[in-house]
CHARMM internal coordinates of N, CA and C (Angstrom, degrees):
IC EDIT
DIST 1 N 1 CA 1.4530
DIST 1 CA 1 C 1.5236
ANGL 1 N 1 CA 1 C 109.27
DIST 1 C 2 N 1.3162
ANGL 1 CA 1 C 2 N 116.83
DIHE 1 N 1 CA 1 C 2 N 116.20
DIST 2 N 2 CA 1.4614
ANGL 1 C 2 N 2 CA 118.27
DIHE 1 CA 1 C 2 N 2 CA 179.30
DIST 2 CA 2 C 1.5294
ANGL 2 N 2 CA 2 C 111.73
DIHE 1 C 2 N 2 CA 2 C -75.29
DIST 2 C 3 N 1.3079
ANGL 2 CA 2 C 3 N 114.79
DIHE 2 N 2 CA 2 C 3 N 155.49
DIST 3 N 3 CA 1.4592
ANGL 2 C 3 N 3 CA 121.37
DIHE 2 CA 2 C 3 N 3 CA 172.89
DIST 3 CA 3 C 1.5214
ANGL 3 N 3 CA 3 C 106.80
DIHE 2 C 3 N 3 CA 3 C -89.40
DIST 3 C 4 N 1.3199
ANGL 3 CA 3 C 4 N 116.37
DIHE 3 N 3 CA 3 C 4 N 132.09
DIST 4 N 4 CA 1.4573
ANGL 3 C 4 N 4 CA 121.10
DIHE 3 CA 3 C 4 N 4 CA 177.00
DIST 4 CA 4 C 1.5241
ANGL 4 N 4 CA 4 C 108.17
DIHE 3 C 4 N 4 CA 4 C -120.80
DIST 4 C 5 N 1.3128
ANGL 4 CA 4 C 5 N 114.74
DIHE 4 N 4 CA 4 C 5 N 147.97
DIST 5 N 5 CA 1.4575
ANGL 4 C 5 N 5 CA 120.91
DIHE 4 CA 4 C 5 N 5 CA 179.24
DIST 5 CA 5 C 1.5196
ANGL 5 N 5 CA 5 C 107.36
DIHE 4 C 5 N 5 CA 5 C -119.07
DIST 5 C 6 N 1.3200
ANGL 5 CA 5 C 6 N 116.01
DIHE 5 N 5 CA 5 C 6 N 122.89
DIST 6 N 6 CA 1.4563
ANGL 5 C 6 N 6 CA 121.52
DIHE 5 CA 5 C 6 N 6 CA 176.33
DIST 6 CA 6 C 1.5155
ANGL 6 N 6 CA 6 C 108.15
DIHE 5 C 6 N 6 CA 6 C -99.80
DIST 6 C 7 N 1.3420
ANGL 6 CA 6 C 7 N 115.29
DIHE 6 N 6 CA 6 C 7 N 137.85
DIST 7 N 7 CA 1.4650
ANGL 6 C 7 N 7 CA 119.68
DIHE 6 CA 6 C 7 N 7 CA 175.76
DIST 7 CA 7 C 1.5160
ANGL 7 N 7 CA 7 C 108.98
DIHE 6 C 7 N 7 CA 7 C -148.50
DIST 7 C 8 N 1.3164
ANGL 7 CA 7 C 8 N 115.62
DIHE 7 N 7 CA 7 C 8 N 155.21
DIST 8 N 8 CA 1.4563
ANGL 7 C 8 N 8 CA 121.22
DIHE 7 CA 7 C 8 N 8 CA 178.25
DIST 8 CA 8 C 1.5202
ANGL 8 N 8 CA 8 C 109.05
DIHE 7 C 8 N 8 CA 8 C -102.72
DIST 8 C 9 N 1.3320
ANGL 8 CA 8 C 9 N 113.82
DIHE 8 N 8 CA 8 C 9 N 138.92
DIST 9 N 9 CA 1.4642
ANGL 8 C 9 N 9 CA 120.44
DIHE 8 CA 8 C 9 N 9 CA 176.31
DIST 9 CA 9 C 1.5200
ANGL 9 N 9 CA 9 C 106.68
DIHE 8 C 9 N 9 CA 9 C -144.62
DIST 9 C 10 N 1.3092
ANGL 9 CA 9 C 10 N 117.11
DIHE 9 N 9 CA 9 C 10 N 122.87
DIST 10 N 10 CA 1.4636
ANGL 9 C 10 N 10 CA 122.41
DIHE 9 CA 9 C 10 N 10 CA -179.64
DIST 10 CA 10 C 1.5269
ANGL 10 N 10 CA 10 C 111.66
DIHE 9 C 10 N 10 CA 10 C 52.42
DIST 10 C 11 N 1.3204
ANGL 10 CA 10 C 11 N 116.63
DIHE 10 N 10 CA 10 C 11 N 46.75
DIST 11 N 11 CA 1.4700
ANGL 10 C 11 N 11 CA 124.46
DIHE 10 CA 10 C 11 N 11 CA 178.15
DIST 11 CA 11 C 1.5289
ANGL 11 N 11 CA 11 C 113.38
DIHE 10 C 11 N 11 CA 11 C 63.77
DIST 11 C 12 N 1.3235
ANGL 11 CA 11 C 12 N 118.04
DIHE 11 N 11 CA 11 C 12 N 15.23
DIST 12 N 12 CA 1.4675
ANGL 11 C 12 N 12 CA 123.05
DIHE 11 CA 11 C 12 N 12 CA 175.89
DIST 12 CA 12 C 1.5162
ANGL 12 N 12 CA 12 C 108.84
DIHE 11 C 12 N 12 CA 12 C -114.85
DIST 12 C 13 N 1.3257
ANGL 12 CA 12 C 13 N 116.17
DIHE 12 N 12 CA 12 C 13 N 145.83
DIST 13 N 13 CA 1.4579
ANGL 12 C 13 N 13 CA 121.37
DIHE 12 CA 12 C 13 N 13 CA 178.40
DIST 13 CA 13 C 1.5239
ANGL 13 N 13 CA 13 C 109.07
DIHE 12 C 13 N 13 CA 13 C -94.83
DIST 13 C 14 N 1.3239
ANGL 13 CA 13 C 14 N 116.39
DIHE 13 N 13 CA 13 C 14 N 131.54
DIST 14 N 14 CA 1.4610
ANGL 13 C 14 N 14 CA 122.96
DIHE 13 CA 13 C 14 N 14 CA 178.30
DIST 14 CA 14 C 1.5146
ANGL 14 N 14 CA 14 C 109.34
DIHE 13 C 14 N 14 CA 14 C -120.76
DIST 14 C 15 N 1.3267
ANGL 14 CA 14 C 15 N 115.00
DIHE 14 N 14 CA 14 C 15 N 152.41
DIST 15 N 15 CA 1.4550
ANGL 14 C 15 N 15 CA 121.55
DIHE 14 CA 14 C 15 N 15 CA -179.83
DIST 15 CA 15 C 1.5275
ANGL 15 N 15 CA 15 C 108.22
DIHE 14 C 15 N 15 CA 15 C -127.05
DIST 15 C 16 N 1.3269
ANGL 15 CA 15 C 16 N 115.84
DIHE 15 N 15 CA 15 C 16 N 129.86
DIST 16 N 16 CA 1.4599
ANGL 15 C 16 N 16 CA 121.50
DIHE 15 CA 15 C 16 N 16 CA 176.40
DIST 16 CA 16 C 1.5221
ANGL 16 N 16 CA 16 C 107.42
DIHE 15 C 16 N 16 CA 16 C -110.77
DIST 16 C 17 N 1.3348
ANGL 16 CA 16 C 17 N 116.43
DIHE 16 N 16 CA 16 C 17 N 122.50
DIST 17 N 17 CA 1.4594
ANGL 16 C 17 N 17 CA 122.37
DIHE 16 CA 16 C 17 N 17 CA 178.04
DIST 17 CA 17 C 1.5220
ANGL 17 N 17 CA 17 C 106.68
DIHE 16 C 17 N 17 CA 17 C -100.18
DIST 17 C 18 N 1.3279
ANGL 17 CA 17 C 18 N 116.23
DIHE 17 N 17 CA 17 C 18 N 104.71
DIST 18 N 18 CA 1.4608
ANGL 17 C 18 N 18 CA 121.47
DIHE 17 CA 17 C 18 N 18 CA -173.50
DIST 18 CA 18 C 1.5245
ANGL 18 N 18 CA 18 C 112.21
DIHE 17 C 18 N 18 CA 18 C -59.76
DIST 18 C 19 N 1.3158
ANGL 18 CA 18 C 19 N 117.62
DIHE 18 N 18 CA 18 C 19 N -41.84
DIST 19 N 19 CA 1.4649
ANGL 18 C 19 N 19 CA 121.82
DIHE 18 CA 18 C 19 N 19 CA -176.28
DIST 19 CA 19 C 1.5299
ANGL 19 N 19 CA 19 C 112.24
DIHE 18 C 19 N 19 CA 19 C -61.16
DIST 19 C 20 N 1.3337
ANGL 19 CA 19 C 20 N 116.64
DIHE 19 N 19 CA 19 C 20 N -30.97
DIST 20 N 20 CA 1.4660
ANGL 19 C 20 N 20 CA 121.48
DIHE 19 CA 19 C 20 N 20 CA -178.68
DIST 20 CA 20 C 1.5231
ANGL 20 N 20 CA 20 C 112.82
DIHE 19 C 20 N 20 CA 20 C -103.74
DIST 20 C 21 N 1.3304
ANGL 20 CA 20 C 21 N 117.74
DIHE 20 N 20 CA 20 C 21 N -3.63
DIST 21 N 21 CA 1.4603
ANGL 20 C 21 N 21 CA 122.75
DIHE 20 CA 20 C 21 N 21 CA -172.99
DIST 21 CA 21 C 1.5281
ANGL 21 N 21 CA 21 C 109.68
DIHE 20 C 21 N 21 CA 21 C 50.51
DIST 21 C 22 N 1.3397
ANGL 21 CA 21 C 22 N 115.26
DIHE 21 N 21 CA 21 C 22 N 49.59
DIST 22 N 22 CA 1.4599
ANGL 21 C 22 N 22 CA 122.92
DIHE 21 CA 21 C 22 N 22 CA -175.49
DIST 22 CA 22 C 1.5178
ANGL 22 N 22 CA 22 C 109.83
DIHE 21 C 22 N 22 CA 22 C -121.96
DIST 22 C 23 N 1.3235
ANGL 22 CA 22 C 23 N 116.50
DIHE 22 N 22 CA 22 C 23 N 128.66
DIST 23 N 23 CA 1.4579
ANGL 22 C 23 N 23 CA 120.82
DIHE 22 CA 22 C 23 N 23 CA 171.14
DIST 23 CA 23 C 1.5157
ANGL 23 N 23 CA 23 C 107.70
DIHE 22 C 23 N 23 CA 23 C -119.16
DIST 23 C 24 N 1.3307
ANGL 23 CA 23 C 24 N 116.69
DIHE 23 N 23 CA 23 C 24 N 131.43
DIST 24 N 24 CA 1.4582
ANGL 23 C 24 N 24 CA 120.96
DIHE 23 CA 23 C 24 N 24 CA -178.92
DIST 24 CA 24 C 1.5202
ANGL 24 N 24 CA 24 C 109.88
DIHE 23 C 24 N 24 CA 24 C -146.00
DIST 24 C 25 N 1.3229
ANGL 24 CA 24 C 25 N 115.04
DIHE 24 N 24 CA 24 C 25 N 153.77
DIST 25 N 25 CA 1.4587
ANGL 24 C 25 N 25 CA 121.05
DIHE 24 CA 24 C 25 N 25 CA 176.91
DIST 25 CA 25 C 1.5238
ANGL 25 N 25 CA 25 C 108.85
DIHE 24 C 25 N 25 CA 25 C -72.29
DIST 25 C 26 N 1.3190
ANGL 25 CA 25 C 26 N 116.31
DIHE 25 N 25 CA 25 C 26 N 138.68
DIST 26 N 26 CA 1.4624
ANGL 25 C 26 N 26 CA 121.51
DIHE 25 CA 25 C 26 N 26 CA 175.59
DIST 26 CA 26 C 1.5256
ANGL 26 N 26 CA 26 C 107.15
DIHE 25 C 26 N 26 CA 26 C -78.42
DIST 26 C 27 N 1.3375
ANGL 26 CA 26 C 27 N 116.28
DIHE 26 N 26 CA 26 C 27 N 122.47
DIST 27 N 27 CA 1.4627
ANGL 26 C 27 N 27 CA 120.91
DIHE 26 CA 26 C 27 N 27 CA -179.60
DIST 27 CA 27 C 1.5197
ANGL 27 N 27 CA 27 C 112.40
DIHE 26 C 27 N 27 CA 27 C -102.59
DIST 27 C 28 N 1.3254
ANGL 27 CA 27 C 28 N 117.21
DIHE 27 N 27 CA 27 C 28 N -14.11
DIST 28 N 28 CA 1.4603
ANGL 27 C 28 N 28 CA 120.38
DIHE 27 CA 27 C 28 N 28 CA 178.55
DIST 28 CA 28 C 1.5140
ANGL 28 N 28 CA 28 C 111.15
DIHE 27 C 28 N 28 CA 28 C -158.02
DIST 28 C 29 N 1.3193
ANGL 28 CA 28 C 29 N 115.51
DIHE 28 N 28 CA 28 C 29 N 143.86
DIST 29 N 29 CA 1.4647
ANGL 28 C 29 N 29 CA 121.88
DIHE 28 CA 28 C 29 N 29 CA 179.00
DIST 29 CA 29 C 1.5246
ANGL 29 N 29 CA 29 C 106.57
DIHE 28 C 29 N 29 CA 29 C -138.63
DIST 29 C 30 N 1.3321
ANGL 29 CA 29 C 30 N 116.32
DIHE 29 N 29 CA 29 C 30 N 126.30
DIST 30 N 30 CA 1.4628
ANGL 29 C 30 N 30 CA 120.57
DIHE 29 CA 29 C 30 N 30 CA -177.61
DIST 30 CA 30 C 1.5325
ANGL 30 N 30 CA 30 C 111.89
DIHE 29 C 30 N 30 CA 30 C -59.22
DIST 30 C 31 N 1.3201
ANGL 30 CA 30 C 31 N 117.16
DIHE 30 N 30 CA 30 C 31 N -47.84
DIST 31 N 31 CA 1.4625
ANGL 30 C 31 N 31 CA 121.74
DIHE 30 CA 30 C 31 N 31 CA 179.30
DIST 31 CA 31 C 1.5229
ANGL 31 N 31 CA 31 C 108.19
DIHE 30 C 31 N 31 CA 31 C -124.99
DIST 31 C 32 N 1.3212
ANGL 31 CA 31 C 32 N 116.93
DIHE 31 N 31 CA 31 C 32 N 113.22
DIST 32 N 32 CA 1.4621
ANGL 31 C 32 N 32 CA 121.26
DIHE 31 CA 31 C 32 N 32 CA -177.96
DIST 32 CA 32 C 1.5266
ANGL 32 N 32 CA 32 C 109.59
DIHE 31 C 32 N 32 CA 32 C -129.98
DIST 32 C 33 N 1.3305
ANGL 32 CA 32 C 33 N 114.76
DIHE 32 N 32 CA 32 C 33 N 61.66
DIST 33 N 33 CA 1.4612
ANGL 32 C 33 N 33 CA 120.71
DIHE 32 CA 32 C 33 N 33 CA 179.25
DIST 33 CA 33 C 1.5277
ANGL 33 N 33 CA 33 C 108.47
DIHE 32 C 33 N 33 CA 33 C -119.44
DIST 33 C 34 N 1.3103
ANGL 33 CA 33 C 34 N 116.00
DIHE 33 N 33 CA 33 C 34 N 161.46
DIST 34 N 34 CA 1.4707
ANGL 33 C 34 N 34 CA 119.60
DIHE 33 CA 33 C 34 N 34 CA 179.30
DIST 34 CA 34 C 1.5195
ANGL 34 N 34 CA 34 C 111.82
DIHE 33 C 34 N 34 CA 34 C -67.07
DIST 34 C 35 N 1.3473
ANGL 34 CA 34 C 35 N 117.18
DIHE 34 N 34 CA 34 C 35 N -26.79
DIST 35 N 35 CA 1.4628
ANGL 34 C 35 N 35 CA 120.23
DIHE 34 CA 34 C 35 N 35 CA -177.46
DIST 35 CA 35 C 1.5302
ANGL 35 N 35 CA 35 C 113.42
DIHE 34 C 35 N 35 CA 35 C -102.11
DIST 35 C 36 N 1.3309
ANGL 35 CA 35 C 36 N 118.04
DIHE 35 N 35 CA 35 C 36 N -0.64
DIST 36 N 36 CA 1.4722
ANGL 35 C 36 N 36 CA 121.29
DIHE 35 CA 35 C 36 N 36 CA -179.87
DIST 36 CA 36 C 1.5232
ANGL 36 N 36 CA 36 C 107.45
DIHE 35 C 36 N 36 CA 36 C -162.32
DIST 36 C 37 N 1.3257
ANGL 36 CA 36 C 37 N 117.38
DIHE 36 N 36 CA 36 C 37 N 118.42
DIST 37 N 37 CA 1.4630
ANGL 36 C 37 N 37 CA 120.60
DIHE 36 CA 36 C 37 N 37 CA -171.58
DIST 37 CA 37 C 1.5206
ANGL 37 N 37 CA 37 C 110.04
DIHE 36 C 37 N 37 CA 37 C -140.57
DIST 37 C 38 N 1.3329
ANGL 37 CA 37 C 38 N 117.19
DIHE 37 N 37 CA 37 C 38 N 136.51
DIST 38 N 38 CA 1.4645
ANGL 37 C 38 N 38 CA 121.70
DIHE 37 CA 37 C 38 N 38 CA 175.82
DIST 38 CA 38 C 1.5111
ANGL 38 N 38 CA 38 C 111.87
DIHE 37 C 38 N 38 CA 38 C 130.00
DIST 38 C 39 N 1.3352
ANGL 38 CA 38 C 39 N 115.49
DIHE 38 N 38 CA 38 C 39 N -147.89
DIST 39 N 39 CA 1.4620
ANGL 38 C 39 N 39 CA 120.74
DIHE 38 CA 38 C 39 N 39 CA -176.82
DIST 39 CA 39 C 1.5164
ANGL 39 N 39 CA 39 C 110.86
DIHE 38 C 39 N 39 CA 39 C 87.40
DIST 39 C 40 N 1.3153
ANGL 39 CA 39 C 40 N 115.85
DIHE 39 N 39 CA 39 C 40 N -145.79
DIST 40 N 40 CA 1.4637
ANGL 39 C 40 N 40 CA 121.95
DIHE 39 CA 39 C 40 N 40 CA -178.78
DIST 40 CA 40 C 1.5295
ANGL 40 N 40 CA 40 C 109.81
DIHE 39 C 40 N 40 CA 40 C -71.91
DIST 40 C 41 N 1.3228
ANGL 40 CA 40 C 41 N 115.74
DIHE 40 N 40 CA 40 C 41 N 127.91
DIST 41 N 41 CA 1.4633
ANGL 40 C 41 N 41 CA 122.57
DIHE 40 CA 40 C 41 N 41 CA -179.40
DIST 41 CA 41 C 1.5203
ANGL 41 N 41 CA 41 C 107.86
DIHE 40 C 41 N 41 CA 41 C -116.76
DIST 41 C 42 N 1.3257
ANGL 41 CA 41 C 42 N 116.78
DIHE 41 N 41 CA 41 C 42 N 121.04
DIST 42 N 42 CA 1.4631
ANGL 41 C 42 N 42 CA 121.75
DIHE 41 CA 41 C 42 N 42 CA 178.69
DIST 42 CA 42 C 1.5217
ANGL 42 N 42 CA 42 C 108.79
DIHE 41 C 42 N 42 CA 42 C -103.23
DIST 42 C 43 N 1.3352
ANGL 42 CA 42 C 43 N 115.23
DIHE 42 N 42 CA 42 C 43 N 131.77
DIST 43 N 43 CA 1.4611
ANGL 42 C 43 N 43 CA 121.04
DIHE 42 CA 42 C 43 N 43 CA -178.34
DIST 43 CA 43 C 1.5171
ANGL 43 N 43 CA 43 C 111.01
DIHE 42 C 43 N 43 CA 43 C -109.10
DIST 43 C 44 N 1.3167
ANGL 43 CA 43 C 44 N 115.09
DIHE 43 N 43 CA 43 C 44 N 152.84
DIST 44 N 44 CA 1.4535
ANGL 43 C 44 N 44 CA 121.49
DIHE 43 CA 43 C 44 N 44 CA 173.28
DIST 44 CA 44 C 1.5239
ANGL 44 N 44 CA 44 C 107.77
DIHE 43 C 44 N 44 CA 44 C -56.95
DIST 44 C 45 N 1.3001
ANGL 44 CA 44 C 45 N 117.96
DIHE 44 N 44 CA 44 C 45 N 132.19
DIST 45 N 45 CA 1.4555
ANGL 44 C 45 N 45 CA 121.35
DIHE 44 CA 44 C 45 N 45 CA -177.63
DIST 45 CA 45 C 1.5193
ANGL 45 N 45 CA 45 C 112.21
DIHE 44 C 45 N 45 CA 45 C 102.13
DIST 45 C 46 N 1.3466
ANGL 45 CA 45 C 46 N 117.18
DIHE 45 N 45 CA 45 C 46 N -7.52
DIST 46 N 46 CA 1.4501
ANGL 45 C 46 N 46 CA 120.25
DIHE 45 CA 45 C 46 N 46 CA 172.46
DIST 46 CA 46 C 1.5182
ANGL 46 N 46 CA 46 C 117.84
DIHE 45 C 46 N 46 CA 46 C 100.55
DIST 46 C 47 N 1.3273
ANGL 46 CA 46 C 47 N 119.05
DIHE 46 N 46 CA 46 C 47 N -10.43
DIST 47 N 47 CA 1.4687
ANGL 46 C 47 N 47 CA 119.41
DIHE 46 CA 46 C 47 N 47 CA 179.44
DIST 47 CA 47 C 1.5296
ANGL 47 N 47 CA 47 C 109.39
DIHE 46 C 47 N 47 CA 47 C -73.21
DIST 47 C 48 N 1.3367
ANGL 47 CA 47 C 48 N 115.13
DIHE 47 N 47 CA 47 C 48 N 145.94
DIST 48 N 48 CA 1.4641
ANGL 47 C 48 N 48 CA 121.44
DIHE 47 CA 47 C 48 N 48 CA 179.00
DIST 48 CA 48 C 1.5168
ANGL 48 N 48 CA 48 C 109.85
DIHE 47 C 48 N 48 CA 48 C -132.06
DIST 48 C 49 N 1.3092
ANGL 48 CA 48 C 49 N 115.41
DIHE 48 N 48 CA 48 C 49 N 140.58
DIST 49 N 49 CA 1.4593
ANGL 48 C 49 N 49 CA 122.27
DIHE 48 CA 48 C 49 N 49 CA 178.20
DIST 49 CA 49 C 1.5184
ANGL 49 N 49 CA 49 C 108.92
DIHE 48 C 49 N 49 CA 49 C -132.59
DIST 49 C 50 N 1.3205
ANGL 49 CA 49 C 50 N 115.21
DIHE 49 N 49 CA 49 C 50 N 165.16
DIST 50 N 50 CA 1.4569
ANGL 49 C 50 N 50 CA 121.01
DIHE 49 CA 49 C 50 N 50 CA 176.90
DIST 50 CA 50 C 1.5232
ANGL 50 N 50 CA 50 C 108.53
DIHE 49 C 50 N 50 CA 50 C -123.50
DIST 50 C 51 N 1.3224
ANGL 50 CA 50 C 51 N 115.30
DIHE 50 N 50 CA 50 C 51 N 126.68
DIST 51 N 51 CA 1.4592
ANGL 50 C 51 N 51 CA 122.73
DIHE 50 CA 50 C 51 N 51 CA 177.18
DIST 51 CA 51 C 1.5238
ANGL 51 N 51 CA 51 C 106.69
DIHE 50 C 51 N 51 CA 51 C -115.72
DIST 51 C 52 N 1.3176
ANGL 51 CA 51 C 52 N 117.21
DIHE 51 N 51 CA 51 C 52 N 128.87
DIST 52 N 52 CA 1.4662
ANGL 51 C 52 N 52 CA 119.39
DIHE 51 CA 51 C 52 N 52 CA 177.94
DIST 52 CA 52 C 1.5205
ANGL 52 N 52 CA 52 C 109.49
DIHE 51 C 52 N 52 CA 52 C -53.69
DIST 52 C 53 N 1.3358
ANGL 52 CA 52 C 53 N 117.19
DIHE 52 N 52 CA 52 C 53 N 129.39
DIST 53 N 53 CA 1.4648
ANGL 52 C 53 N 53 CA 119.91
DIHE 52 CA 52 C 53 N 53 CA -179.82
DIST 53 CA 53 C 1.5279
ANGL 53 N 53 CA 53 C 111.82
DIHE 52 C 53 N 53 CA 53 C -56.70
DIST 53 C 54 N 1.3220
ANGL 53 CA 53 C 54 N 114.36
DIHE 53 N 53 CA 53 C 54 N 139.24
DIST 54 N 54 CA 1.4625
ANGL 53 C 54 N 54 CA 122.88
DIHE 53 CA 53 C 54 N 54 CA 180.00
DIST 54 CA 54 C 1.5284
ANGL 54 N 54 CA 54 C 108.93
DIHE 53 C 54 N 54 CA 54 C -100.74
DIST 54 C 55 N 1.3278
ANGL 54 CA 54 C 55 N 116.63
DIHE 54 N 54 CA 54 C 55 N 152.38
DIST 55 N 55 CA 1.4656
ANGL 54 C 55 N 55 CA 121.43
DIHE 54 CA 54 C 55 N 55 CA -179.92
DIST 55 CA 55 C 1.5247
ANGL 55 N 55 CA 55 C 113.14
DIHE 54 C 55 N 55 CA 55 C -68.42
DIST 55 C 56 N 1.3115
ANGL 55 CA 55 C 56 N 116.98
DIHE 55 N 55 CA 55 C 56 N -18.78
DIST 56 N 56 CA 1.4609
ANGL 55 C 56 N 56 CA 121.58
DIHE 55 CA 55 C 56 N 56 CA 179.08
DIST 56 CA 56 C 1.5223
ANGL 56 N 56 CA 56 C 108.30
DIHE 55 C 56 N 56 CA 56 C -150.81
DIST 56 C 57 N 1.3258
ANGL 56 CA 56 C 57 N 115.64
DIHE 56 N 56 CA 56 C 57 N 155.46
DIST 57 N 57 CA 1.4604
ANGL 56 C 57 N 57 CA 119.73
DIHE 56 CA 56 C 57 N 57 CA 176.32
DIST 57 CA 57 C 1.5255
ANGL 57 N 57 CA 57 C 107.94
DIHE 56 C 57 N 57 CA 57 C -64.56
DIST 57 C 58 N 1.3390
ANGL 57 CA 57 C 58 N 118.02
DIHE 57 N 57 CA 57 C 58 N 127.51
DIST 58 N 58 CA 1.4664
ANGL 57 C 58 N 58 CA 119.65
DIHE 57 CA 57 C 58 N 58 CA -176.41
DIST 58 CA 58 C 1.5259
ANGL 58 N 58 CA 58 C 112.63
DIHE 57 C 58 N 58 CA 58 C -73.97
DIST 58 C 59 N 1.3026
ANGL 58 CA 58 C 59 N 114.55
DIHE 58 N 58 CA 58 C 59 N 164.70
DIST 59 N 59 CA 1.4627
ANGL 58 C 59 N 59 CA 121.70
DIHE 58 CA 58 C 59 N 59 CA 171.83
DIST 59 CA 59 C 1.5242
ANGL 59 N 59 CA 59 C 106.01
DIHE 58 C 59 N 59 CA 59 C -85.87
DIST 59 C 60 N 1.3190
ANGL 59 CA 59 C 60 N 117.14
DIHE 59 N 59 CA 59 C 60 N 128.19
DIST 60 N 60 CA 1.4638
ANGL 59 C 60 N 60 CA 121.64
DIHE 59 CA 59 C 60 N 60 CA -176.60
DIST 60 CA 60 C 1.5194
ANGL 60 N 60 CA 60 C 110.25
DIHE 59 C 60 N 60 CA 60 C -92.65
DIST 60 C 61 N 1.3306
ANGL 60 CA 60 C 61 N 118.20
DIHE 60 N 60 CA 60 C 61 N 146.80
DIST 61 N 61 CA 1.4680
ANGL 60 C 61 N 61 CA 128.16
DIHE 60 CA 60 C 61 N 61 CA 2.22
DIST 61 CA 61 C 1.5296
ANGL 61 N 61 CA 61 C 111.59
DIHE 60 C 61 N 61 CA 61 C -76.82
DIST 61 C 62 N 1.3437
ANGL 61 CA 61 C 62 N 114.80
DIHE 61 N 61 CA 61 C 62 N 152.49
DIST 62 N 62 CA 1.4550
ANGL 61 C 62 N 62 CA 121.12
DIHE 61 CA 61 C 62 N 62 CA 179.29
DIST 62 CA 62 C 1.5264
ANGL 62 N 62 CA 62 C 109.00
DIHE 61 C 62 N 62 CA 62 C -142.24
DIST 62 C 63 N 1.3321
ANGL 62 CA 62 C 63 N 116.55
DIHE 62 N 62 CA 62 C 63 N 139.90
DIST 63 N 63 CA 1.4695
ANGL 62 C 63 N 63 CA 122.68
DIHE 62 CA 62 C 63 N 63 CA 176.73
DIST 63 CA 63 C 1.5205
ANGL 63 N 63 CA 63 C 108.58
DIHE 62 C 63 N 63 CA 63 C -103.60
DIST 63 C 64 N 1.3351
ANGL 63 CA 63 C 64 N 115.80
DIHE 63 N 63 CA 63 C 64 N 130.53
DIST 64 N 64 CA 1.4596
ANGL 63 C 64 N 64 CA 121.85
DIHE 63 CA 63 C 64 N 64 CA -179.89
DIST 64 CA 64 C 1.5174
ANGL 64 N 64 CA 64 C 109.62
DIHE 63 C 64 N 64 CA 64 C -139.19
DIST 64 C 65 N 1.3098
ANGL 64 CA 64 C 65 N 116.13
DIHE 64 N 64 CA 64 C 65 N 158.31
DIST 65 N 65 CA 1.4639
ANGL 64 C 65 N 65 CA 120.98
DIHE 64 CA 64 C 65 N 65 CA 173.45
DIST 65 CA 65 C 1.5211
ANGL 65 N 65 CA 65 C 108.15
DIHE 64 C 65 N 65 CA 65 C -86.10
DIST 65 C 66 N 1.3179
ANGL 65 CA 65 C 66 N 115.78
DIHE 65 N 65 CA 65 C 66 N 142.83
DIST 66 N 66 CA 1.4615
ANGL 65 C 66 N 66 CA 121.09
DIHE 65 CA 65 C 66 N 66 CA -179.60
DIST 66 CA 66 C 1.5216
ANGL 66 N 66 CA 66 C 109.08
DIHE 65 C 66 N 66 CA 66 C -136.76
DIST 66 C 67 N 1.3077
ANGL 66 CA 66 C 67 N 115.33
DIHE 66 N 66 CA 66 C 67 N 158.73
DIST 67 N 67 CA 1.4606
ANGL 66 C 67 N 67 CA 120.92
DIHE 66 CA 66 C 67 N 67 CA 173.42
DIST 67 CA 67 C 1.5192
ANGL 67 N 67 CA 67 C 107.37
DIHE 66 C 67 N 67 CA 67 C -124.94
DIST 67 C 68 N 1.3186
ANGL 67 CA 67 C 68 N 116.08
DIHE 67 N 67 CA 67 C 68 N 160.56
DIST 68 N 68 CA 1.4632
ANGL 67 C 68 N 68 CA 119.24
DIHE 67 CA 67 C 68 N 68 CA 177.52
DIST 68 CA 68 C 1.5139
ANGL 68 N 68 CA 68 C 108.64
DIHE 67 C 68 N 68 CA 68 C -68.00
DIST 68 C 69 N 1.3158
ANGL 68 CA 68 C 69 N 116.61
DIHE 68 N 68 CA 68 C 69 N 133.87
DIST 69 N 69 CA 1.4625
ANGL 68 C 69 N 69 CA 121.47
DIHE 68 CA 68 C 69 N 69 CA -179.05
DIST 69 CA 69 C 1.5192
ANGL 69 N 69 CA 69 C 109.67
DIHE 68 C 69 N 69 CA 69 C -81.51
DIST 69 C 70 N 1.3125
ANGL 69 CA 69 C 70 N 115.25
DIHE 69 N 69 CA 69 C 70 N 150.45
DIST 70 N 70 CA 1.4658
ANGL 69 C 70 N 70 CA 121.22
DIHE 69 CA 69 C 70 N 70 CA 174.90
DIST 70 CA 70 C 1.5176
ANGL 70 N 70 CA 70 C 108.90
DIHE 69 C 70 N 70 CA 70 C -67.39
DIST 70 C 71 N 1.3146
ANGL 70 CA 70 C 71 N 116.33
DIHE 70 N 70 CA 70 C 71 N 148.69
DIST 71 N 71 CA 1.4586
ANGL 70 C 71 N 71 CA 120.55
DIHE 70 CA 70 C 71 N 71 CA 176.30
DIST 71 CA 71 C 1.5175
ANGL 71 N 71 CA 71 C 109.26
DIHE 70 C 71 N 71 CA 71 C -71.25
DIST 71 C 72 N 1.3296
ANGL 71 CA 71 C 72 N 114.13
DIHE 71 N 71 CA 71 C 72 N 149.21
DIST 72 N 72 CA 1.4608
ANGL 71 C 72 N 72 CA 117.99
DIHE 71 CA 71 C 72 N 72 CA 175.09
DIST 72 CA 72 C 1.4604
ANGL 72 N 72 CA 72 C 115.36
DIHE 71 C 72 N 72 CA 72 C 118.79
END
COOR INIT
IC SEED 1 N 1 CA 1 C
IC BUILD
């Protein structure tokens, strides 16, 4: 499970995947509410990861463990 770092820049959410030395804009988030955040994360360029949903939207930057998301 790679460690990913989410951060906001110019009102956009970005994800850095340390294992791949990859930073990409987040283009989709399964759950993006203040009271429930995470799930399937889609990145610019087509990569997808899964972050266990959090009870609240985190304060950025935040480091979390992620797994590769299933296609579909």
